[in-house]
N, C-alpha and C positions, 0 to 999 in steps of 0.2 A: 522493157516497158514500166511504167513507175502507174502506179494510181497511187488514188492521191484518195482520200479523205474528206467530201465536201458534208460542208452545214450549216447551216440554217444563219446565216446576218441579222435574223433577228432574233435567236429565240440559244442561237447556238446548237440544235441539236440534230444530230448525223443522220437524221429516220428524215432520210429523203430520201424524190423516188426522184426520174425520172420525166420530163413529163418535155419533151417534145423539141424539137431546135421554133427554136428563130435566125435569120439575114445566114445561119449557117453555124453557129453554137447555140447547144447545148442548154433544156432551159432544167429551171430544177422546180418541183413545189412539197411541203414545209409538209409532213406527218399527224406528227406537232398535233394535236386536238387544240392548244389554248395561244400558239403561235400566231399572232396579227397574218405575219409572210406570210401569206397563200402559197408563192410563185415568185422564180428570183434569175436566173444565171451572173455566173460568178466573172464573164464578159464581158460587158455592156454594150452597144452600139455606139449612145450621148450619154458624155458623160452626167447633165444633170439626172439621170433613172441609176449612176449607182448607191448601195449604202454608205449614207452616212452625211450622204453631202448641203444635205440642211441644215444641218447642226455647222459644217465648216462655215453655212450664209450665214449661220444666224452671228454666229462668233467674232465673220467678218464689222455684222452691222454693228456688233456691242463695241468694232476696234475702229467703228466712226468711218471705214466700210460705202460707197454708190454702191446702187448699184450695175451704175455700168464697173465700176472700181473689183468689185464681184467676176459678174458676171466678163467680163474679161481673164483674171487674175482664173476660175476657178474652167474657160472654155463652154460655160452654157449659157443658156441664151439668156438678156434682162429678164423677159417675161415666163421665165421660170423663178429668178430672184423674185421678184412681185409678188406673187403666187406663195412660194415660202413668208413672205417677210405680212402674207394678208395675212394666209391660216396662221398662222402665230400669235397676232395681234387679236386674231378673236379664239386663241383660249384665254 
């Protein structure tokens, strides 16, 4: 049996605890008080929830990809792409 060291995708700290399951997949919680990412999973059911997907959307938009192109390539919904772009525009 192999034991994998689980780290928070945001702060990269190993200070994590198990936090139940969702759809048969283990959830974890970050115990670092300074981390903005509280709960996460290693495998998500929906690709749009994965860590780093927002950066990919912004990068593809900067390279002149449209909303439908991005959603097709990353296999996420067009509404997720729109939300990320609106959030980026407000900043």
